[in-house]
C-alpha positions as CSV (number, residue, x, y, z in Angstrom):
1,X,116.9,142.8,105.2
2,X,114.7,140.9,107.7
3,X,111.9,140.7,105.2
4,X,114.2,139.2,102.6
5,X,115.5,136.6,105.1
6,X,111.9,135.7,106.1
7,X,111.0,135.3,102.4
8,X,114.0,133.1,101.9
9,X,113.1,131.0,105.0
10,X,109.5,130.7,103.7
11,X,110.7,129.5,100.3
12,X,113.1,127.0,102.0
13,X,110.2,125.7,104.2
14,X,108.0,125.4,101.1
15,X,110.7,123.5,99.1
16,X,111.4,121.2,102.1
17,X,107.7,120.4,102.5
18,X,107.4,119.7,98.8
19,X,110.4,117.3,99.0
20,X,108.5,115.5,101.8
21,X,105.3,115.0,99.9
22,X,106.7,114.6,96.3
23,X,108.3,111.3,97.0
24,X,105.4,109.2,95.6
25,X,104.9,106.9,98.6
26,X,101.5,108.4,99.6
27,X,100.4,108.2,95.9
28,X,101.3,104.4,95.9
29,X,99.4,103.8,99.2
30,X,96.3,105.7,98.1
31,X,96.5,104.1,94.7
32,X,96.3,100.7,96.4
33,X,93.3,101.9,98.4
34,X,91.5,103.0,95.2
35,X,92.4,99.7,93.5
36,X,90.9,97.8,96.5
37,X,87.9,100.1,96.3
38,X,87.5,99.1,92.7
39,X,87.9,95.4,93.4
40,X,85.3,95.7,96.2
41,X,82.6,96.7,93.7
42,X,82.8,93.2,92.1
43,X,83.9,91.1,95.0
44,X,83.7,90.9,98.8
45,X,86.7,93.1,99.5
46,X,84.8,95.9,101.2
47,X,86.3,95.1,104.6
48,X,89.8,94.9,103.1
49,X,89.6,98.4,101.6
50,X,88.2,99.9,104.8
51,X,90.9,98.2,106.9
52,X,93.6,99.5,104.4
53,X,92.2,103.0,104.7
54,X,92.3,102.8,108.5
55,X,95.8,101.5,108.5
56,X,97.1,103.9,105.8
57,X,98.4,106.7,108.1
58,X,100.4,104.2,110.2
59,X,101.6,102.3,107.1
60,X,102.7,105.6,105.5
61,X,104.6,106.7,108.7
62,X,106.3,103.2,109.0
63,X,107.3,103.0,105.4
64,X,108.5,106.6,105.4
65,X,110.7,106.0,108.4
66,X,112.1,102.8,106.8
67,X,112.6,103.9,103.2
68,X,112.5,107.7,102.9
69,X,113.9,109.2,106.0
70,X,117.2,107.3,105.9
71,X,117.9,109.0,102.5
72,X,116.3,112.4,103.0
73,X,116.4,112.9,106.8
74,X,113.6,113.6,109.2
75,X,111.7,117.0,108.6
76,X,110.0,118.9,111.4
77,X,107.5,121.2,109.6
78,X,106.8,124.7,110.8
79,X,103.8,125.2,113.1
80,X,101.8,127.1,110.5
81,X,102.2,124.2,108.0
82,X,101.2,121.6,110.6
83,X,98.2,123.7,111.4
84,X,97.2,124.0,107.8
85,X,97.6,120.2,107.4
86,X,95.4,119.6,110.4
87,X,92.7,121.9,109.0
88,X,93.0,120.1,105.7
89,X,92.4,116.7,107.4
90,X,89.4,118.1,109.2
91,X,87.9,119.5,105.9
92,X,88.4,116.2,104.2
93,X,86.8,114.3,107.0
94,X,83.9,116.6,107.0
95,X,83.4,116.3,103.2
96,X,83.6,112.5,103.5
97,X,81.0,112.5,106.3
98,X,78.7,114.8,104.3
99,X,79.1,112.6,101.3
100,X,78.2,109.5,103.2
101,X,75.1,111.3,104.6
102,X,74.1,112.2,101.0
103,X,74.6,108.7,99.8
104,X,72.6,107.3,102.7
105,X,69.8,109.8,102.0
106,X,69.9,108.9,98.3
107,X,69.8,105.1,98.9
108,X,67.1,105.5,101.6
109,X,64.8,107.5,99.3
110,X,65.9,105.9,96.0
111,X,62.9,103.8,95.5
112,X,60.4,106.7,96.2
113,X,62.2,109.3,94.2
114,X,62.5,107.5,90.8
115,X,60.0,105.4,89.0
116,X,63.0,103.5,87.6
117,X,66.0,103.8,89.9
118,X,69.2,104.7,88.2
119,X,72.6,103.4,89.5
120,X,74.6,106.5,90.3
121,X,77.3,104.6,92.2
122,X,80.1,105.6,89.7
123,X,79.1,109.2,89.8
124,X,78.8,109.3,93.6
125,X,82.2,107.6,94.0
126,X,83.7,110.0,91.5
127,X,82.2,113.0,93.3
128,X,83.6,111.8,96.7
129,X,87.1,111.1,95.3
130,X,87.1,114.3,93.3
131,X,86.2,116.3,96.4
132,X,88.7,114.6,98.6
133,X,91.6,114.9,96.1
134,X,90.8,118.5,95.1
135,X,90.5,119.6,98.8
136,X,93.7,117.7,99.6
137,X,95.5,119.1,96.6
138,X,94.6,122.6,97.5
139,X,95.0,122.5,101.3
140,X,98.1,120.3,101.3
141,X,99.6,122.0,98.3
142,X,100.0,118.8,96.3
143,X,99.1,119.8,92.8
144,X,99.0,116.4,91.3
145,X,96.1,115.5,93.6
146,X,94.0,118.1,91.7
147,X,94.8,116.1,88.5
148,X,93.7,112.9,90.4
149,X,90.4,114.7,91.2
150,X,89.9,115.5,87.5
151,X,90.7,111.9,86.5
152,X,88.3,110.5,89.2
153,X,85.5,112.7,88.0
154,X,86.2,112.0,84.3
155,X,86.6,108.2,84.9
156,X,83.4,108.1,86.9
157,X,81.4,109.9,84.3
158,X,82.9,107.7,81.6
159,X,82.0,104.6,83.5
160,X,78.4,105.9,84.0
161,X,77.8,107.2,80.5
162,X,79.6,104.5,78.5
163,X,78.1,101.8,80.8
164,X,81.5,100.3,81.5
165,X,81.8,97.5,83.9
166,X,81.4,98.4,87.5
167,X,84.6,99.7,89.1
168,X,86.3,100.5,85.8
169,X,86.5,104.2,86.7
170,X,88.3,103.3,89.9
171,X,90.7,101.1,88.1
172,X,91.6,104.0,85.7
173,X,92.2,106.3,88.7
174,X,94.2,103.6,90.6
175,X,96.4,103.0,87.5
176,X,97.2,106.7,87.2
177,X,98.0,107.0,90.9
178,X,100.1,103.9,91.0
179,X,102.0,104.9,87.8
180,X,102.6,108.4,89.3
181,X,103.7,107.0,92.6
182,X,106.1,104.5,91.0
183,X,107.6,107.3,88.8
184,X,108.1,109.7,91.7
185,X,109.5,107.0,93.9
186,X,111.9,105.9,91.2
187,X,113.2,109.5,90.9
188,X,113.7,109.6,94.6
């Protein structure tokens, strides 16, 4: 009987967590970041995208407290879930740091490694976003982020192989994320 109750509580906690993350607000905010990242490839919006990324957690909390919690209520997640989320954030931060180290190394040695340097910007960006979204999707149990990872990699490869204008892969990913976020938020 206790095992059955514990399974029911675990399922209730899982459903509650999914209701917290399946609202679409985070998808919209991250979609705006990816859109700004795409715009920064052709304009001088680098600082804007970095500032948006830095402000994103606070923006999400503020909008969540204003729009979402009045309708759904405030949810205090179980300690094991909070611990898993914290580990996920650390893993994503480590992957971003390793990615930037790899990009720095590539850019630093680019001239000496290739007789004719190739612009791998689209592929490197796709690799970073694919890694971040697949890790986030797995660790935070947000399955649609794994689809975002696939879209990021496919769009980056398409941009590189089809020689599309710079940032086009990011625009495709941002469009998918914004559309998904609007759809989820409209259902909420």
